[in-house]
N, C-alpha and C positions, 0 to 999 in steps of 0.2 A: 424499455431497455435500460438496465441498471448502468449508471455512470460511475466509472472507476478513475481516480486520479493516481497516477504513478509518479512519485517524487523520487527520482533516481538520477545521479550524475553520470553514471557509466552508460555510455551510448549503446553499447552492445546489449547489456542487460536490459536496459529500458526498451529497446526495439524488439528484442526477443519476447519479453513478457507482454508488451503491447500487442504484438501480432497474435500471440496465443490467446490472450483474453478476447480480442476482437473475433477470432474464430469461434470462441465459445459464446458469442452473442452480446458481449459487453461493449458499451460505448467507452472509449479510452481517451483520457486527457493525460498530458505529460507535463512535468516541470523538472528542471535540472538542478534546483537548489531549494533550500528551505524557504527563503524569502519569496521566490516565485510560487512555490507550493502554497504558502499561506495566502498569497494574493489570489491565486486561482481558486482555492477553496471558497474564499469570500465571494468571488465573482460567479463561479459556476455551480456552487453547492452540489458537489458530487455525492453519490450515495455512500461511497467509502473511499478511503485514502490508503494507498500502500506507500509507506514512508521509509526510505532508506535512512538509517541512523547516521551514517558517515557521509555528510554532505559538505560541500564548500560553503563558505560564508556563514549562513545560519544552518546549524546541523539539525538532524531529525528530532533529537531530544527537545531542543528549544522550540522548533517549529510546532511540534505536537503540543507543548505547553501553551504556546500562543493560541493555537486553535481551541484548546479546551477551556481557556480563560474567557473566550468571547461567546456570549449567549447565542449568537447566530450560527456559530460553527461547533459549539461544544458537543452537540449530539451526533455529529458525523463520526462514524467509527474510523479508527486509525489502526492499521496493522503495521507494526514495525518490521522492517527487513534489515538483516545485517549479514555481512560476509565474515565478520570478525566476532563470532560468538564467544563471549567470555563468561565465566562463571558470574552469576548475578545480573547479567544483562537483561534477561527476561523480566525479572523483578523491577529493575531500574526502568525499563520501558513501560511497564504497567504503572509504576509510580509517576512517570512523566505524563500519563494520561492515555497511553496506547491501550486499545481494547484487546489486542492480541499481538503475537510475536511470531516471526518465522525466520529461518536461517537460509542463507544462500550456500550453494546453488539452490535455486527454487525447485521444489518438487511441486509441479503444477497441480496434481491431484490433491495434495495436502493443502496447498494454498487455496484452491477452490473450495475445499471443505470449510476452511476458516472464513473465507469471504461469504459463503452461503449461510453462515451463522447470522450474518448481519443484513444481507441483501438477497433477494430471490435469484435462483439460478435461471438464467434466460433459456437454457435448454431443458430445464426440469430434471437433470440427471447429474451423475458424477463426471469427473474429468475423463478424457480419452487416454487409455494407457499409452498410446503412441506419442502423446504430448506431455509426458510426465515430468520433464525437466526443462527449466528455463532459467536464464540469468545466472 
C-alpha cells in the first residue's frame, strides 16, 4: 500500500483529502507544518509527500528544500499544493525541488493522476468521478 504524507495546516482540507486518499487505498500520514512534515518524512519514509506551500513556522518551500538537500529524503517525490496560485508559483515550486504542483481546491482525479506518475495506483485505475474535489 503506497504511503502518502499530507503536510497541510488547514484541518478541513487535511481531513477531506486524507479520507479520500484512504478510500482509494493509500496509507495516509499527516503533518500540520513544515517542521513536523520534515521530521515525519525522515522517520516514516513515505512514498510521496503532498506539501502545502503556505504553512506556519516552516513553509512548504523551505521544507521541500530541506528534504531535497538530504540524501535519505532527496528521492522522495514532493507535490506542492497551494490555494494562492500566483504567476510563477509553479516554476518557483519546481526550483525549490518539488516534483510537481497542483492548486486548491483539489481536483482529486487530477491529483491522483499526478501522484500515480510517482507511485503505483493501489486500485489500478483512475479516480472516481464522485470523488473529484477535495480540500
